[in-house]
C-alpha positions as CSV (number, residue, x, y, z in Angstrom):
1,M,0.0,0.0,0.0
2,S,1.5,3.4,-1.0
3,R,1.4,6.3,1.3
4,E,-0.1,9.3,-0.4
5,S,0.1,12.7,1.2
6,K,-3.3,14.0,2.4
7,D,-2.2,17.6,1.6
8,P,-3.3,18.4,-2.0
9,E,-0.4,20.9,-2.2
10,I,2.1,18.1,-1.8
11,G,2.7,15.3,-4.3
12,S,4.2,14.9,-7.7
13,R,3.3,15.8,-11.3
14,E,4.7,15.1,-14.7
15,T,6.7,18.0,-16.2
16,G,6.6,19.1,-19.8
17,N,9.7,17.0,-20.6
18,G,8.2,13.7,-19.4
19,K,9.8,13.6,-16.0
20,R,8.2,13.7,-12.6
21,E,8.8,16.4,-10.0
22,T,7.8,16.8,-6.4
23,V,5.3,19.5,-5.8
24,G,4.9,21.0,-2.4
25,P,5.6,24.0,-0.2
26,R,9.4,23.6,-0.5
27,S,9.7,22.5,-4.2
28,R,10.1,24.8,-7.1
29,P,8.2,24.3,-10.4
30,F,10.2,22.6,-13.1
31,H,10.5,25.7,-15.3
32,E,12.1,27.7,-12.5
33,K,15.0,25.2,-12.5
34,L,15.8,25.8,-16.2
35,D,18.7,28.1,-16.9
36,A,17.0,29.5,-20.0
37,Y,14.0,30.5,-17.8
38,Q,16.1,32.1,-15.1
39,L,18.2,34.0,-17.7
40,G,15.1,35.1,-19.5
41,R,13.5,36.4,-16.3
42,R,16.6,38.4,-15.4
43,L,16.6,39.9,-19.0
44,V,13.0,41.0,-18.5
45,I,13.8,42.8,-15.3
46,D,16.9,44.5,-16.9
47,L,14.9,45.6,-20.0
48,Y,12.1,47.0,-17.9
49,R,14.7,49.2,-16.2
50,D,16.4,50.1,-19.4
51,T,13.2,51.0,-21.2
52,A,12.1,53.2,-18.3
53,D,14.8,55.6,-19.5
54,F,13.6,55.6,-23.1
55,P,12.3,58.9,-24.6
56,A,8.7,59.8,-23.9
57,E,7.8,59.4,-27.7
58,E,8.6,55.7,-27.4
59,R,6.0,55.2,-24.6
60,F,3.6,53.7,-27.2
61,G,6.2,52.5,-29.7
62,L,9.3,50.5,-28.9
63,T,9.0,50.4,-25.1
64,P,5.9,48.2,-24.9
65,Q,7.0,46.1,-27.9
66,I,10.3,45.4,-26.2
67,R,8.7,44.6,-22.9
68,R,6.1,42.2,-24.5
69,A,8.7,40.4,-26.5
70,A,11.0,40.1,-23.5
71,I,8.3,38.7,-21.1
72,S,7.2,36.3,-23.8
73,I,10.5,34.4,-23.5
74,P,10.3,33.1,-19.9
75,A,6.5,33.0,-20.1
76,N,6.5,30.5,-23.0
77,I,9.3,28.5,-21.3
78,A,7.1,28.3,-18.2
79,E,3.9,27.4,-20.0
80,G,5.6,24.8,-22.2
81,A,7.2,23.2,-19.1
82,A,3.7,22.8,-17.6
83,R,2.3,21.0,-20.7
84,K,1.8,17.3,-20.8
85,S,3.9,16.3,-23.8
86,K,7.4,16.8,-25.0
87,K,6.0,17.9,-28.3
88,E,4.0,20.7,-26.7
89,F,7.0,21.7,-24.6
90,S,9.0,21.9,-27.8
91,Q,6.4,24.1,-29.5
92,F,6.4,26.6,-26.6
93,L,10.3,26.6,-26.7
94,S,10.1,27.4,-30.4
95,V,7.8,30.4,-29.6
96,A,10.3,31.6,-27.0
97,R,13.1,31.4,-29.6
98,G,11.0,33.4,-32.0
99,S,10.4,36.0,-29.3
100,A,14.2,36.2,-28.6
101,T,14.8,36.8,-32.3
102,E,12.0,39.5,-32.4
103,L,13.5,41.1,-29.3
104,H,17.0,41.3,-30.8
105,L,15.6,43.2,-33.8
106,L,13.7,45.6,-31.5
107,L,16.8,46.2,-29.4
108,D,18.8,46.8,-32.5
109,V,16.3,49.5,-33.6
110,A,16.4,51.1,-30.2
111,C,20.2,51.2,-30.4
112,Q,20.2,52.6,-33.9
113,T,17.8,55.3,-32.9
114,G,19.7,56.3,-29.8
115,S,17.2,55.0,-27.2
116,L,19.6,52.2,-26.1
117,S,23.3,52.5,-25.7
118,R,25.6,50.3,-27.8
119,D,27.0,48.7,-24.6
120,R,23.5,47.7,-23.3
121,F,22.6,46.5,-26.8
122,E,25.7,44.2,-26.9
123,A,25.1,42.9,-23.4
124,H,21.4,42.1,-24.2
125,S,22.4,40.6,-27.5
126,Q,24.8,38.2,-25.8
127,T,22.1,37.2,-23.3
128,L,19.7,36.6,-26.2
129,D,22.3,34.4,-28.0
130,R,22.6,32.3,-24.8
131,I,18.9,32.0,-24.4
132,F,18.5,31.0,-28.0
133,A,21.1,28.3,-27.6
134,M,19.6,27.0,-24.4
135,T,16.1,26.8,-25.8
136,S,17.5,25.0,-28.9
137,G,19.2,22.5,-26.6
138,L,16.0,21.9,-24.6
139,M,14.1,21.4,-27.9
140,R,16.6,18.8,-29.1
141,R,16.3,17.0,-25.8
142,A,12.5,17.1,-25.8
143,T,12.2,15.9,-29.4
144,G,15.2,13.7,-29.6
145,S,16.4,15.5,-32.7
146,K,20.1,16.0,-33.5
147,R,19.5,19.3,-35.4
148,L,17.1,22.2,-35.3
149,L,16.8,25.1,-37.8
């Protein structure tokens, strides 16, 4: 006879990559353990701070677009990790990669127009490259594929 916890908050669940994790007051959700998620979350916070200094005329232009694209990265990693299949997880990782690519373009435009310094653009660009590589690696693991576009 197995001993199940009577507390509905404690137990286990299947993660988006087909593994099981303990769920309870002391455990963290699977996505919070992923480096790509953690790096994406830090990037969002950095970009919120950076865009706060953008010119007022960008309040309805680049600023919200950059913020939306940035938050989409860790949000899609988190949502995908909560899905039931590896295929779904991979699809959400693909959306996160697309958001990283979109964000790179938006930051380039912000740099070229003088809203973002070259140093900040380069730093964010390197972070986006790392996130792209990490999500690609997670996709390969989830799908068992050797190569992704």
